[in-house]
N, C-alpha and C positions, 0 to 999 in steps of 0.2 A: 451214405455209402451205398455202392451198388449191391444189389441182391438182398437188401434189407427190407423188412416190413416197416412201412411208414404209417404211423397212426396219427398223422397231422397234416395240415395244409398250411403252407407259409406264403406270405406276401411280402416282397421286398419293399421297404420304405425308403431306404437310402443305401448307397453303395452299389457294387456290382460283383457278380460271381460268374464263373465259367462252368459249363456242363461238359464233362468228359465221359466218354464211353469207349471201352477197349483201347485206352491210352490216347485217344484222339479227342481234340476239342470239337464239340458238336454245336455249342451255342454260347452266347453271353446273355446273362440275365441282368436286368436293370430295375430301378424303382418302378413299381406298378406290375411287375411280373410275379406270377405264382411260382412256387417251388414245390415239387412233389405232386403236382396235379394229376399226372398220368397214373401214378400209383394210387392216389386218392380215389380217382374215378374208377379205375379197373380193379382195385383191391388186390393188386399183384405186387410182388417185390419190386423195389426200385430197379431201374434199368441203366442208371448212370450215377456218377458222382457229381456233386455240386461243390465247388471250391471257391471260397471267398477270395476275390482279387484285392479287396480293400475292406475296411471295417463295414459291417452291415448292420442296419437296423431293420427289423422285420416283425410282422405280426404272426402269431401261431394260433391256429384253431385246431384243437384236438378233435379227431374224427368222431369220437363218442359224443362230444359236446355238440358238434354239428348235427349228428343224427338225431339227438334229442330236440334240437331246434327245428329240424325238418318235420318232426312229428307235430310240434306245436304250430308251425307255420309253413305249410307246404309251398306257399309262394316263395319263401326264402330259398328253398331248394332249387326251384326253377330259376330264380335270379342268379344264384351262385353258379349253377351249371351253365347258364348263359355266359356269365363273366369268364368262367374257365374256358369255354369254347372260343370266345373272342381272344383270350390270352394265347391259346394254342395256335389259332390262325395267325395272330400277329407274330409269334415266334417263327412260324413256318415262312412267313413273308419276308422276314429278315434274312 
């Protein structure tokens, strides 16, 4: 939901969802897309709603768990940040 603190990062495995902001559809999300990445990276409240268009399967990583992983394996942080950057670029290109 918009304007909520998001303490997790999601990755869609199957299904699709739409992103809405201010009552307008902004994007569609498909398998392989992250959900909540902007809030995860910026640590700011969510800026849009994500609504499932059909049943979704997804992975969830709690922010606290990822932060602990980053401490143990800094290369993992670089890899995940790179994947998030590519995901954002792909969404913009659509």
